[in-house]
CHARMM-style PDB file with segment names, atoms N, HN, CA, C and O in Angstrom:
ATOM      1  N   TRP     1       0.615   1.532 -16.270  1.00  0.00      PROA
ATOM      2  CA  TRP     1       0.353   1.788 -15.724  1.00  0.00      PROA
ATOM      3  C   TRP     1       0.309   0.550 -14.410  1.00  0.00      PROA
ATOM      4  O   TRP     1       0.092  -0.649 -14.586  1.00  0.00      PROA
ATOM      5  N   THR     2       0.617   1.322 -12.914  1.00  0.00      PROA
ATOM      6  HN  THR     2       0.794   2.296 -12.771  1.00  0.00      PROA
ATOM      7  CA  THR     2       0.905   0.304 -12.045  1.00  0.00      PROA
ATOM      8  C   THR     2      -0.248   0.637 -11.056  1.00  0.00      PROA
ATOM      9  O   THR     2      -0.721   1.684 -10.615  1.00  0.00      PROA
ATOM     10  N   PHE     3      -0.571  -1.017 -10.849  1.00  0.00      PROA
ATOM     11  HN  PHE     3      -0.187  -1.868 -11.207  1.00  0.00      PROA
ATOM     12  CA  PHE     3      -1.564  -1.226 -10.001  1.00  0.00      PROA
ATOM     13  C   PHE     3      -0.612  -1.639  -8.797  1.00  0.00      PROA
ATOM     14  O   PHE     3       0.138  -2.611  -8.887  1.00  0.00      PROA
ATOM     15  N   ILE     4      -0.725  -0.485  -7.165  1.00  0.00      PROA
ATOM     16  HN  ILE     4      -1.334   0.305  -7.092  1.00  0.00      PROA
ATOM     17  CA  ILE     4       0.068  -0.745  -6.055  1.00  0.00      PROA
ATOM     18  C   ILE     4      -0.950  -1.265  -4.856  1.00  0.00      PROA
ATOM     19  O   ILE     4      -1.650  -0.259  -4.738  1.00  0.00      PROA
ATOM     20  N   ALA     5      -1.394  -2.090  -4.023  1.00  0.00      PROA
ATOM     21  HN  ALA     5      -0.826  -2.907  -4.119  1.00  0.00      PROA
ATOM     22  CA  ALA     5      -2.115  -1.790  -2.823  1.00  0.00      PROA
ATOM     23  C   ALA     5      -1.398  -2.206  -1.303  1.00  0.00      PROA
ATOM     24  O   ALA     5      -0.553  -3.097  -1.384  1.00  0.00      PROA
ATOM     25  N   PHE     6      -1.587  -1.797  -0.308  1.00  0.00      PROA
ATOM     26  HN  PHE     6      -2.274  -1.073  -0.242  1.00  0.00      PROA
ATOM     27  CA  PHE     6      -0.712  -2.134   0.771  1.00  0.00      PROA
ATOM     28  C   PHE     6      -2.341  -2.280   1.549  1.00  0.00      PROA
ATOM     29  O   PHE     6      -3.313  -1.541   1.400  1.00  0.00      PROA
ATOM     30  N   THR     7      -2.202  -3.477   2.383  1.00  0.00      PROA
ATOM     31  HN  THR     7      -1.411  -4.078   2.505  1.00  0.00      PROA
ATOM     32  CA  THR     7      -2.842  -3.410   3.917  1.00  0.00      PROA
ATOM     33  C   THR     7      -1.832  -3.551   5.229  1.00  0.00      PROA
ATOM     34  O   THR     7      -0.797  -4.039   5.682  1.00  0.00      PROA
ATOM     35  N   TYR     8      -2.681  -2.942   5.400  1.00  0.00      PROA
ATOM     36  HN  TYR     8      -3.522  -2.545   5.032  1.00  0.00      PROA
ATOM     37  CA  TYR     8      -1.969  -3.920   7.505  1.00  0.00      PROA
ATOM     38  C   TYR     8      -3.612  -3.716   8.594  1.00  0.00      PROA
ATOM     39  O   TYR     8      -4.621  -3.011   8.634  1.00  0.00      PROA
ATOM     40  N   ASP     9      -3.238  -4.386   9.020  1.00  0.00      PROA
ATOM     41  HN  ASP     9      -2.419  -4.958   8.987  1.00  0.00      PROA
ATOM     42  CA  ASP     9      -4.505  -5.166   9.875  1.00  0.00      PROA
ATOM     43  C   ASP     9      -4.023  -4.874  11.484  1.00  0.00      PROA
ATOM     44  O   ASP     9      -4.586  -5.088  12.558  1.00  0.00      PROA
ATOM     45  N   GLY    10      -2.814  -4.331  11.152  1.00  0.00      PROA
ATOM     46  HN  GLY    10      -2.358  -4.157  10.279  1.00  0.00      PROA
ATOM     47  CA  GLY    10      -2.428  -4.163  13.262  1.00  0.00      PROA
ATOM     48  C   GLY    10      -1.102  -5.104  13.346  1.00  0.00      PROA
ATOM     49  O   GLY    10      -0.098  -4.826  14.002  1.00  0.00      PROA
ATOM     50  N   THR    11      -1.221  -5.827  12.857  1.00  0.00      PROA
ATOM     51  HN  THR    11      -2.037  -6.053  12.325  1.00  0.00      PROA
ATOM     52  CA  THR    11       0.745  -7.050  13.074  1.00  0.00      PROA
ATOM     53  C   THR    11       0.470  -6.793  11.888  1.00  0.00      PROA
ATOM     54  O   THR    11       0.831  -5.618  11.832  1.00  0.00      PROA
ATOM     55  N   ASN    12       0.051  -7.070  10.793  1.00  0.00      PROA
ATOM     56  HN  ASN    12      -0.243  -8.025  10.838  1.00  0.00      PROA
ATOM     57  CA  ASN    12       1.231  -8.142   9.418  1.00  0.00      PROA
ATOM     58  C   ASN    12       0.370  -6.825   8.532  1.00  0.00      PROA
ATOM     59  O   ASN    12      -0.641  -6.131   8.632  1.00  0.00      PROA
ATOM     60  N   SER    13       1.141  -6.970   7.940  1.00  0.00      PROA
ATOM     61  HN  SER    13       1.963  -7.534   7.859  1.00  0.00      PROA
ATOM     62  CA  SER    13       1.197  -5.863   6.268  1.00  0.00      PROA
ATOM     63  C   SER    13       2.209  -7.071   4.957  1.00  0.00      PROA
ATOM     64  O   SER    13       3.097  -7.916   4.840  1.00  0.00      PROA
ATOM     65  N   ILE    14       0.808  -5.969   4.013  1.00  0.00      PROA
ATOM     66  HN  ILE    14       0.087  -5.282   4.108  1.00  0.00      PROA
ATOM     67  CA  ILE    14       0.923  -7.041   2.620  1.00  0.00      PROA
ATOM     68  C   ILE    14       0.967  -5.935   1.722  1.00  0.00      PROA
ATOM     69  O   ILE    14       0.313  -4.892   1.740  1.00  0.00      PROA
ATOM     70  N   GLY    15       2.200  -6.495   0.613  1.00  0.00      PROA
ATOM     71  HN  GLY    15       2.731  -7.342   0.598  1.00  0.00      PROA
ATOM     72  CA  GLY    15       2.336  -4.516  -0.582  1.00  0.00      PROA
ATOM     73  C   GLY    15       1.405  -6.306  -1.660  1.00  0.00      PROA
ATOM     74  O   GLY    15       1.374  -7.515  -1.428  1.00  0.00      PROA
ATOM     75  N   TYR    16       0.837  -5.377  -2.788  1.00  0.00      PROA
ATOM     76  HN  TYR    16       0.862  -4.395  -2.976  1.00  0.00      PROA
ATOM     77  CA  TYR    16       1.060  -5.853  -3.629  1.00  0.00      PROA
ATOM     78  C   TYR    16       1.337  -5.488  -5.134  1.00  0.00      PROA
ATOM     79  O   TYR    16       0.212  -5.015  -5.293  1.00  0.00      PROA
ATOM     80  N   ILE    17       1.736  -5.376  -5.974  1.00  0.00      PROA
ATOM     81  HN  ILE    17       2.650  -5.761  -5.844  1.00  0.00      PROA
ATOM     82  CA  ILE    17       1.741  -4.930  -7.628  1.00  0.00      PROA
ATOM     83  C   ILE    17       1.191  -5.372  -8.367  1.00  0.00      PROA
ATOM     84  O   ILE    17       1.207  -6.598  -8.475  1.00  0.00      PROA
ATOM     85  N   ASN    18       0.587  -4.726  -9.062  1.00  0.00      PROA
ATOM     86  HN  ASN    18       0.574  -3.730  -8.975  1.00  0.00      PROA
ATOM     87  CA  ASN    18       0.082  -5.077 -10.511  1.00  0.00      PROA
ATOM     88  C   ASN    18      -0.613  -6.621  -9.963  1.00  0.00      PROA
ATOM     89  O   ASN    18      -0.480  -7.599 -10.699  1.00  0.00      PROA
ATOM     90  N   ASN    19      -1.422  -6.770  -8.507  1.00  0.00      PROA
ATOM     91  HN  ASN    19      -1.530  -5.976  -7.909  1.00  0.00      PROA
ATOM     92  CA  ASN    19      -1.774  -7.605  -8.461  1.00  0.00      PROA
ATOM     93  C   ASN    19      -0.980  -8.801  -8.014  1.00  0.00      PROA
ATOM     94  O   ASN    19      -1.575  -9.413  -7.127  1.00  0.00      PROA
ATOM     95  N   GLU    20      -0.224  -9.145  -8.233  1.00  0.00      PROA
ATOM     96  HN  GLU    20       0.260  -8.648  -8.954  1.00  0.00      PROA
ATOM     97  CA  GLU    20       0.929  -9.850  -8.060  1.00  0.00      PROA
ATOM     98  C   GLU    20       0.878 -10.132  -6.503  1.00  0.00      PROA
ATOM     99  O   GLU    20       0.690  -9.191  -5.732  1.00  0.00      PROA
ATOM    100  N   SER    21       1.069 -11.624  -5.968  1.00  0.00      PROA
ATOM    101  HN  SER    21       1.221 -12.389  -6.594  1.00  0.00      PROA
ATOM    102  CA  SER    21       1.355 -11.883  -4.341  1.00  0.00      PROA
ATOM    103  C   SER    21       2.576 -11.852  -4.035  1.00  0.00      PROA
ATOM    104  O   SER    21       3.592 -11.970  -4.720  1.00  0.00      PROA
ATOM    105  N   PRO    22       2.379 -11.655  -2.776  1.00  0.00      PROA
ATOM    106  CA  PRO    22       2.278  -9.923  -1.985  1.00  0.00      PROA
ATOM    107  C   PRO    22       3.718 -10.705  -1.406  1.00  0.00      PROA
ATOM    108  O   PRO    22       4.074 -11.850  -1.126  1.00  0.00      PROA
ATOM    109  N   VAL    23       4.405  -9.052  -1.418  1.00  0.00      PROA
ATOM    110  HN  VAL    23       4.116  -8.122  -1.644  1.00  0.00      PROA
ATOM    111  CA  VAL    23       5.366  -9.083  -0.550  1.00  0.00      PROA
ATOM    112  C   VAL    23       5.074  -8.491   1.679  1.00  0.00      PROA
ATOM    113  O   VAL    23       5.125  -7.378   2.201  1.00  0.00      PROA
ATOM    114  N   SER    24       4.874  -9.521   2.131  1.00  0.00      PROA
ATOM    115  HN  SER    24       4.832 -10.425   1.707  1.00  0.00      PROA
ATOM    116  CA  SER    24       4.916  -9.052   3.456  1.00  0.00      PROA
ATOM    117  C   SER    24       5.195  -9.414   5.113  1.00  0.00      PROA
ATOM    118  O   SER    24       5.987 -10.339   5.293  1.00  0.00      PROA
ATOM    119  N   ASP    25       4.806  -8.979   5.935  1.00  0.00      PROA
ATOM    120  HN  ASP    25       4.163  -8.227   5.789  1.00  0.00      PROA
ATOM    121  CA  ASP    25       6.238  -8.445   6.713  1.00  0.00      PROA
ATOM    122  C   ASP    25       4.735  -8.729   7.695  1.00  0.00      PROA
ATOM    123  O   ASP    25       3.556  -8.380   7.651  1.00  0.00      PROA
ATOM    124  N   SER    26       5.750  -9.706   8.697  1.00  0.00      PROA
ATOM    125  HN  SER    26       6.708  -9.990   8.733  1.00  0.00      PROA
ATOM    126  CA  SER    26       4.652  -9.577  10.547  1.00  0.00      PROA
ATOM    127  C   SER    26       5.063  -9.584  11.603  1.00  0.00      PROA
ATOM    128  O   SER    26       6.030 -10.286  11.898  1.00  0.00      PROA
ATOM    129  N   GLY    27       4.290  -8.606  12.693  1.00  0.00      PROA
ATOM    130  HN  GLY    27       3.504  -8.035  12.453  1.00  0.00      PROA
ATOM    131  CA  GLY    27       5.221  -8.388  13.639  1.00  0.00      PROA
ATOM    132  C   GLY    27       6.070  -7.586  13.307  1.00  0.00      PROA
ATOM    133  O   GLY    27       5.832  -7.141  12.184  1.00  0.00      PROA
ATOM    134  N   GLY    28       7.330  -7.019  13.947  1.00  0.00      PROA
ATOM    135  HN  GLY    28       7.523  -7.380  14.860  1.00  0.00      PROA
ATOM    136  CA  GLY    28       7.907  -6.648  13.941  1.00  0.00      PROA
ATOM    137  C   GLY    28       8.296  -4.989  14.382  1.00  0.00      PROA
ATOM    138  O   GLY    28       8.568  -4.905  15.579  1.00  0.00      PROA
ATOM    139  N   THR    29       8.373  -3.577  13.572  1.00  0.00      PROA
ATOM    140  HN  THR    29       8.152  -3.646  12.599  1.00  0.00      PROA
ATOM    141  CA  THR    29       8.245  -2.655  15.155  1.00  0.00      PROA
ATOM    142  C   THR    29       7.172  -1.721  13.596  1.00  0.00      PROA
ATOM    143  O   THR    29       7.084  -0.495  13.675  1.00  0.00      PROA
ATOM    144  N   THR    30       6.633  -2.289  12.627  1.00  0.00      PROA
ATOM    145  HN  THR    30       6.704  -3.285  12.562  1.00  0.00      PROA
ATOM    146  CA  THR    30       6.180  -1.421  11.688  1.00  0.00      PROA
ATOM    147  C   THR    30       5.318   0.058  12.539  1.00  0.00      PROA
ATOM    148  O   THR    30       4.417  -0.210  13.335  1.00  0.00      PROA
ATOM    149  N   GLU    31       5.671   1.465  12.293  1.00  0.00      PROA
ATOM    150  HN  GLU    31       6.402   1.683  11.646  1.00  0.00      PROA
ATOM    151  CA  GLU    31       5.163   2.543  12.825  1.00  0.00      PROA
ATOM    152  C   GLU    31       4.369   2.658  11.871  1.00  0.00      PROA
ATOM    153  O   GLU    31       4.707   2.046  10.857  1.00  0.00      PROA
ATOM    154  N   PHE    32       2.747   3.636  11.790  1.00  0.00      PROA
ATOM    155  HN  PHE    32       2.473   4.134  12.613  1.00  0.00      PROA
ATOM    156  CA  PHE    32       2.533   4.353  10.815  1.00  0.00      PROA
ATOM    157  C   PHE    32       2.518   5.520  11.149  1.00  0.00      PROA
ATOM    158  O   PHE    32       1.697   6.050  10.401  1.00  0.00      PROA
ATOM    159  N   ASN    33       3.084   6.552  12.085  1.00  0.00      PROA
ATOM    160  HN  ASN    33       3.751   6.121  12.693  1.00  0.00      PROA
ATOM    161  CA  ASN    33       3.009   7.531  12.931  1.00  0.00      PROA
ATOM    162  C   ASN    33       3.242   8.943  12.053  1.00  0.00      PROA
ATOM    163  O   ASN    33       2.863  10.032  12.484  1.00  0.00      PROA
ATOM    164  N   ARG    34       3.875   8.784  10.845  1.00  0.00      PROA
ATOM    165  HN  ARG    34       4.183   7.900  10.495  1.00  0.00      PROA
ATOM    166  CA  ARG    34       3.785   9.256  10.029  1.00  0.00      PROA
ATOM    167  C   ARG    34       3.898   8.781   8.118  1.00  0.00      PROA
ATOM    168  O   ARG    34       4.713   8.162   7.435  1.00  0.00      PROA
ATOM    169  N   PHE    35       2.551   9.506   7.854  1.00  0.00      PROA
ATOM    170  HN  PHE    35       1.888  10.009   8.409  1.00  0.00      PROA
ATOM    171  CA  PHE    35       1.867   8.398   6.687  1.00  0.00      PROA
ATOM    172  C   PHE    35       2.056   9.407   5.545  1.00  0.00      PROA
ATOM    173  O   PHE    35       1.502  10.506   5.503  1.00  0.00      PROA
ATOM    174  N   ARG    36       3.237   8.718   4.254  1.00  0.00      PROA
ATOM    175  HN  ARG    36       3.687   7.826   4.288  1.00  0.00      PROA
ATOM    176  CA  ARG    36       3.577  10.352   3.122  1.00  0.00      PROA
ATOM    177  C   ARG    36       3.035   9.329   1.887  1.00  0.00      PROA
ATOM    178  O   ARG    36       3.273   8.159   1.588  1.00  0.00      PROA
ATOM    179  N   ILE    37       2.032  10.582   1.234  1.00  0.00      PROA
ATOM    180  HN  ILE    37       1.839  11.533   1.477  1.00  0.00      PROA
ATOM    181  CA  ILE    37       2.051  10.104  -0.124  1.00  0.00      PROA
ATOM    182  C   ILE    37       3.061  10.577  -1.437  1.00  0.00      PROA
ATOM    183  O   ILE    37       2.581  11.665  -1.758  1.00  0.00      PROA
ATOM    184  N   GLY    38       3.879  10.383  -2.084  1.00  0.00      PROA
ATOM    185  HN  GLY    38       4.269   9.499  -1.824  1.00  0.00      PROA
ATOM    186  CA  GLY    38       4.590  10.689  -2.856  1.00  0.00      PROA
ATOM    187  C   GLY    38       4.887  11.488  -3.139  1.00  0.00      PROA
ATOM    188  O   GLY    38       4.571  12.426  -3.870  1.00  0.00      PROA
ATOM    189  N   ARG    39       6.550  10.758  -1.716  1.00  0.00      PROA
ATOM    190  HN  ARG    39       6.806   9.996  -1.122  1.00  0.00      PROA
ATOM    191  CA  ARG    39       7.602  10.985  -1.044  1.00  0.00      PROA
ATOM    192  C   ARG    39       8.679  10.317  -0.093  1.00  0.00      PROA
ATOM    193  O   ARG    39       8.529  10.438   1.123  1.00  0.00      PROA
ATOM    194  N   ASN    40       9.225   9.962  -0.350  1.00  0.00      PROA
ATOM    195  HN  ASN    40       9.347   9.864  -1.338  1.00  0.00      PROA
ATOM    196  CA  ASN    40      10.200   9.143   1.193  1.00  0.00      PROA
ATOM    197  C   ASN    40      10.178   9.340   2.612  1.00  0.00      PROA
ATOM    198  O   ASN    40       9.976  10.412   3.184  1.00  0.00      PROA
ATOM    199  N   ARG    41      10.364   8.404   3.052  1.00  0.00      PROA
ATOM    200  HN  ARG    41      10.528   7.534   2.588  1.00  0.00      PROA
ATOM    201  CA  ARG    41      10.534   8.445   4.767  1.00  0.00      PROA
ATOM    202  C   ARG    41      10.782   9.746   5.025  1.00  0.00      PROA
ATOM    203  O   ARG    41      10.066  10.676   5.397  1.00  0.00      PROA
ATOM    204  N   ASN    42      12.043   9.632   4.732  1.00  0.00      PROA
ATOM    205  HN  ASN    42      12.625   8.877   4.429  1.00  0.00      PROA
ATOM    206  CA  ASN    42      12.771  11.441   5.171  1.00  0.00      PROA
ATOM    207  C   ASN    42      11.815  12.337   5.252  1.00  0.00      PROA
ATOM    208  O   ASN    42      11.385  12.763   6.324  1.00  0.00      PROA
ATOM    209  N   GLY    43      11.221  12.855   3.595  1.00  0.00      PROA
ATOM    210  HN  GLY    43      11.570  12.509   2.725  1.00  0.00      PROA
ATOM    211  CA  GLY    43      10.375  13.359   3.147  1.00  0.00      PROA
ATOM    212  C   GLY    43      11.242  14.608   2.189  1.00  0.00      PROA
ATOM    213  O   GLY    43      10.702  15.700   2.005  1.00  0.00      PROA
ATOM    214  N   ASN    44      12.231  14.386   1.784  1.00  0.00      PROA
ATOM    215  HN  ASN    44      12.670  13.499   1.934  1.00  0.00      PROA
ATOM    216  CA  ASN    44      13.579  14.910   0.665  1.00  0.00      PROA
ATOM    217  C   ASN    44      13.436  14.233  -0.646  1.00  0.00      PROA
ATOM    218  O   ASN    44      13.949  14.806  -1.607  1.00  0.00      PROA
ATOM    219  N   THR    45      12.954  13.344  -0.803  1.00  0.00      PROA
ATOM    220  HN  THR    45      12.537  12.878  -0.022  1.00  0.00      PROA
ATOM    221  CA  THR    45      12.737  12.953  -1.949  1.00  0.00      PROA
ATOM    222  C   THR    45      11.355  12.350  -2.973  1.00  0.00      PROA
ATOM    223  O   THR    45      10.821  11.251  -2.821  1.00  0.00      PROA
ATOM    224  N   TYR    46      11.079  13.099  -3.726  1.00  0.00      PROA
ATOM    225  HN  TYR    46      11.513  13.991  -3.849  1.00  0.00      PROA
ATOM    226  CA  TYR    46       9.605  13.603  -3.477  1.00  0.00      PROA
ATOM    227  C   TYR    46       9.537  12.997  -5.817  1.00  0.00      PROA
ATOM    228  O   TYR    46      10.144  13.479  -6.774  1.00  0.00      PROA
ATOM    229  N   PHE    47       8.144  11.422  -5.700  1.00  0.00      PROA
ATOM    230  HN  PHE    47       7.651  11.030  -4.923  1.00  0.00      PROA
ATOM    231  CA  PHE    47       7.965  10.996  -6.527  1.00  0.00      PROA
ATOM    232  C   PHE    47       7.549  12.206  -8.116  1.00  0.00      PROA
ATOM    233  O   PHE    47       6.901  13.253  -8.112  1.00  0.00      PROA
ATOM    234  N   THR    48       8.165  11.564  -9.170  1.00  0.00      PROA
ATOM    235  HN  THR    48       8.691  10.713  -9.174  1.00  0.00      PROA
ATOM    236  CA  THR    48       8.387  12.317 -10.103  1.00  0.00      PROA
ATOM    237  C   THR    48       7.086  11.362 -11.187  1.00  0.00      PROA
ATOM    238  O   THR    48       7.296  10.315 -11.800  1.00  0.00      PROA
ATOM    239  N   GLY    49       5.968  12.044 -11.133  1.00  0.00      PROA
ATOM    240  HN  GLY    49       5.797  12.894 -10.635  1.00  0.00      PROA
ATOM    241  CA  GLY    49       4.823  11.366 -12.269  1.00  0.00      PROA
ATOM    242  C   GLY    49       3.357  11.991 -11.636  1.00  0.00      PROA
ATOM    243  O   GLY    49       3.310  13.145 -11.210  1.00  0.00      PROA
ATOM    244  N   ALA    50       2.142  11.060 -11.631  1.00  0.00      PROA
ATOM    245  HN  ALA    50       2.181  10.123 -11.977  1.00  0.00      PROA
ATOM    246  CA  ALA    50       0.477  10.782 -11.650  1.00  0.00      PROA
ATOM    247  C   ALA    50       0.665   9.622 -10.662  1.00  0.00      PROA
ATOM    248  O   ALA    50       1.237   8.536 -10.763  1.00  0.00      PROA
ATOM    249  N   ILE    51      -0.085  10.287  -9.565  1.00  0.00      PROA
ATOM    250  HN  ILE    51      -0.550  11.169  -9.483  1.00  0.00      PROA
ATOM    251  CA  ILE    51      -1.068   9.882  -8.695  1.00  0.00      PROA
ATOM    252  C   ILE    51      -2.584   9.801  -9.146  1.00  0.00      PROA
ATOM    253  O   ILE    51      -3.466  10.659  -9.088  1.00  0.00      PROA
ATOM    254  N   ASP    52      -2.607   8.520  -9.606  1.00  0.00      PROA
ATOM    255  HN  ASP    52      -1.891   7.823  -9.652  1.00  0.00      PROA
ATOM    256  CA  ASP    52      -4.498   8.917  -9.664  1.00  0.00      PROA
ATOM    257  C   ASP    52      -5.393   7.722  -9.357  1.00  0.00      PROA
ATOM    258  O   ASP    52      -5.106   6.594  -9.758  1.00  0.00      PROA
ATOM    259  N   GLU    53      -6.799   8.065  -8.433  1.00  0.00      PROA
ATOM    260  HN  GLU    53      -7.033   8.981  -8.108  1.00  0.00      PROA
ATOM    261  CA  GLU    53      -6.945   7.158  -8.239  1.00  0.00      PROA
ATOM    262  C   GLU    53      -6.894   6.261  -6.609  1.00  0.00      PROA
ATOM    263  O   GLU    53      -7.231   5.089  -6.445  1.00  0.00      PROA
ATOM    264  N   LEU    54      -6.358   7.239  -5.512  1.00  0.00      PROA
ATOM    265  HN  LEU    54      -6.084   8.192  -5.645  1.00  0.00      PROA
ATOM    266  CA  LEU    54      -5.829   6.664  -4.600  1.00  0.00      PROA
ATOM    267  C   LEU    54      -7.330   6.395  -3.544  1.00  0.00      PROA
ATOM    268  O   LEU    54      -8.429   6.947  -3.489  1.00  0.00      PROA
ATOM    269  N   ARG    55      -6.594   5.105  -2.702  1.00  0.00      PROA
ATOM    270  HN  ARG    55      -5.702   4.657  -2.746  1.00  0.00      PROA
ATOM    271  CA  ARG    55      -8.136   5.191  -1.861  1.00  0.00      PROA
ATOM    272  C   ARG    55      -7.287   4.910  -0.671  1.00  0.00      PROA
ATOM    273  O   ARG    55      -6.081   4.667  -0.665  1.00  0.00      PROA
ATOM    274  N   ILE    56      -8.119   4.982   0.350  1.00  0.00      PROA
ATOM    275  HN  ILE    56      -9.100   5.179   0.346  1.00  0.00      PROA
ATOM    276  CA  ILE    56      -7.350   4.898   1.961  1.00  0.00      PROA
ATOM    277  C   ILE    56      -8.483   4.532   2.766  1.00  0.00      PROA
ATOM    278  O   ILE    56      -9.076   5.470   3.299  1.00  0.00      PROA
ATOM    279  N   TYR    57      -8.996   3.135   3.008  1.00  0.00      PROA
ATOM    280  HN  TYR    57      -8.514   2.373   2.575  1.00  0.00      PROA
ATOM    281  CA  TYR    57      -9.936   2.529   3.323  1.00  0.00      PROA
ATOM    282  C   TYR    57      -9.584   2.725   5.286  1.00  0.00      PROA
ATOM    283  O   TYR    57      -8.462   2.882   5.766  1.00  0.00      PROA
ATOM    284  N   ASN    58     -10.728   2.660   5.976  1.00  0.00      PROA
ATOM    285  HN  ASN    58     -11.640   2.532   5.586  1.00  0.00      PROA
ATOM    286  CA  ASN    58     -10.627   2.437   7.757  1.00  0.00      PROA
ATOM    287  C   ASN    58     -10.353   1.277   8.228  1.00  0.00      PROA
ATOM    288  O   ASN    58     -10.061   1.214   9.422  1.00  0.00      PROA
ATOM    289  N   ARG    59     -10.384  -0.585   7.000  1.00  0.00      PROA
ATOM    290  HN  ARG    59     -10.621  -0.534   6.030  1.00  0.00      PROA
ATOM    291  CA  ARG    59      -9.715  -1.720   7.284  1.00  0.00      PROA
ATOM    292  C   ARG    59      -9.427  -2.377   6.537  1.00  0.00      PROA
ATOM    293  O   ARG    59      -9.777  -2.153   5.378  1.00  0.00      PROA
ATOM    294  N   ALA    60      -8.539  -3.658   6.910  1.00  0.00      PROA
ATOM    295  HN  ALA    60      -8.255  -3.840   7.851  1.00  0.00      PROA
ATOM    296  CA  ALA    60      -7.254  -4.212   5.514  1.00  0.00      PROA
ATOM    297  C   ALA    60      -8.734  -4.801   4.960  1.00  0.00      PROA
ATOM    298  O   ALA    60      -9.783  -5.207   5.459  1.00  0.00      PROA
ATOM    299  N   LEU    61      -8.150  -4.589   3.584  1.00  0.00      PROA
ATOM    300  HN  LEU    61      -7.298  -4.259   3.179  1.00  0.00      PROA
ATOM    301  CA  LEU    61      -8.719  -5.445   2.465  1.00  0.00      PROA
ATOM    302  C   LEU    61      -8.430  -6.608   2.752  1.00  0.00      PROA
ATOM    303  O   LEU    61      -7.802  -7.023   3.726  1.00  0.00      PROA
ATOM    304  N   THR    62      -9.036  -7.345   1.621  1.00  0.00      PROA
ATOM    305  HN  THR    62      -9.546  -7.008   0.830  1.00  0.00      PROA
ATOM    306  CA  THR    62      -8.305  -8.876   1.702  1.00  0.00      PROA
ATOM    307  C   THR    62      -7.593  -9.258   0.258  1.00  0.00      PROA
ATOM    308  O   THR    62      -7.280  -8.368  -0.534  1.00  0.00      PROA
ATOM    309  N   ALA    63      -7.424 -10.289   0.057  1.00  0.00      PROA
ATOM    310  HN  ALA    63      -7.678 -11.012   0.700  1.00  0.00      PROA
ATOM    311  CA  ALA    63      -6.686 -10.309  -1.678  1.00  0.00      PROA
ATOM    312  C   ALA    63      -7.635 -10.499  -1.898  1.00  0.00      PROA
ATOM    313  O   ALA    63      -7.173 -10.928  -2.955  1.00  0.00      PROA
ATOM    314  N   SER    64      -9.168 -10.711  -2.041  1.00  0.00      PROA
ATOM    315  HN  SER    64      -9.544 -10.363  -1.182  1.00  0.00      PROA
ATOM    316  CA  SER    64      -9.463 -10.832  -2.989  1.00  0.00      PROA
ATOM    317  C   SER    64     -10.273  -9.473  -3.463  1.00  0.00      PROA
ATOM    318  O   SER    64     -10.393  -8.992  -4.590  1.00  0.00      PROA
ATOM    319  N   GLU    65     -10.759  -9.054  -2.254  1.00  0.00      PROA
ATOM    320  HN  GLU    65     -10.662  -9.445  -1.339  1.00  0.00      PROA
ATOM    321  CA  GLU    65     -11.203  -7.333  -2.537  1.00  0.00      PROA
ATOM    322  C   GLU    65     -10.276  -6.816  -3.458  1.00  0.00      PROA
ATOM    323  O   GLU    65     -10.607  -6.448  -4.585  1.00  0.00      PROA
ATOM    324  N   ILE    66      -8.899  -6.764  -2.937  1.00  0.00      PROA
ATOM    325  HN  ILE    66      -8.631  -7.062  -2.021  1.00  0.00      PROA
ATOM    326  CA  ILE    66      -7.673  -6.072  -4.011  1.00  0.00      PROA
ATOM    327  C   ILE    66      -7.710  -6.448  -5.452  1.00  0.00      PROA
ATOM    328  O   ILE    66      -7.534  -5.613  -6.340  1.00  0.00      PROA
ATOM    329  N   SER    67      -8.034  -8.225  -5.771  1.00  0.00      PROA
ATOM    330  HN  SER    67      -8.177  -8.903  -5.050  1.00  0.00      PROA
ATOM    331  CA  SER    67      -7.889  -8.915  -6.878  1.00  0.00      PROA
ATOM    332  C   SER    67      -9.101  -7.829  -7.575  1.00  0.00      PROA
ATOM    333  O   SER    67      -8.683  -6.980  -8.363  1.00  0.00      PROA
ATOM    334  N   SER    68     -10.258  -7.868  -7.334  1.00  0.00      PROA
ATOM    335  HN  SER    68     -10.598  -8.557  -6.694  1.00  0.00      PROA
ATOM    336  CA  SER    68     -11.271  -6.763  -7.500  1.00  0.00      PROA
ATOM    337  C   SER    68     -11.381  -5.561  -8.161  1.00  0.00      PROA
ATOM    338  O   SER    68     -12.012  -5.168  -9.142  1.00  0.00      PROA
ATOM    339  N   LEU    69     -10.053  -4.730  -6.815  1.00  0.00      PROA
ATOM    340  HN  LEU    69      -9.540  -5.050  -6.019  1.00  0.00      PROA
ATOM    341  CA  LEU    69      -9.886  -3.667  -7.283  1.00  0.00      PROA
ATOM    342  C   LEU    69      -9.206  -3.551  -8.931  1.00  0.00      PROA
ATOM    343  O   LEU    69      -9.682  -3.006  -9.927  1.00  0.00      PROA
ATOM    344  N   TYR    70      -7.999  -4.248  -8.758  1.00  0.00      PROA
ATOM    345  HN  TYR    70      -7.612  -4.690  -7.949  1.00  0.00      PROA
ATOM    346  CA  TYR    70      -7.513  -4.273 -10.055  1.00  0.00      PROA
ATOM    347  C   TYR    70      -7.919  -5.037 -11.163  1.00  0.00      PROA
ATOM    348  O   TYR    70      -7.160  -4.830 -12.110  1.00  0.00      PROA
ATOM    349  N   THR    71      -8.728  -5.761 -11.397  1.00  0.00      PROA
ATOM    350  HN  THR    71      -9.345  -5.929 -10.628  1.00  0.00      PROA
ATOM    351  CA  THR    71      -9.598  -6.387 -12.548  1.00  0.00      PROA
ATOM    352  C   THR    71     -10.321  -5.188 -12.855  1.00  0.00      PROA
ATOM    353  O   THR    71     -10.348  -4.815 -14.028  1.00  0.00      PROA
ATOM    354  N   ASN    72     -11.114  -4.308 -11.659  1.00  0.00      PROA
ATOM    355  HN  ASN    72     -11.092  -4.612 -10.706  1.00  0.00      PROA
ATOM    356  CA  ASN    72     -12.082  -2.938 -12.275  1.00  0.00      PROA
ATOM    357  C   ASN    72     -11.642  -2.247 -12.414  1.00  0.00      PROA
ATOM    358  OT1 ASN    72     -12.198  -1.235 -12.840  1.00  0.00      PROA
TER     359      ASN     72
END
């Protein structure tokens, strides 16, 4: 399995894969008006596989919280 986590605090975005640190971006023109799970930005290519234990939080998790989710 692969663990993927993404946080966005209104300014900064950080992505984690298998709890490895991160791919990050600060500032910029990130827009989250259309958030899709399981397909690409244009909506014409779909993920082939299974997505399990999806969670969406109403705040950005800390690196420690991401690590805890990965190990538990």
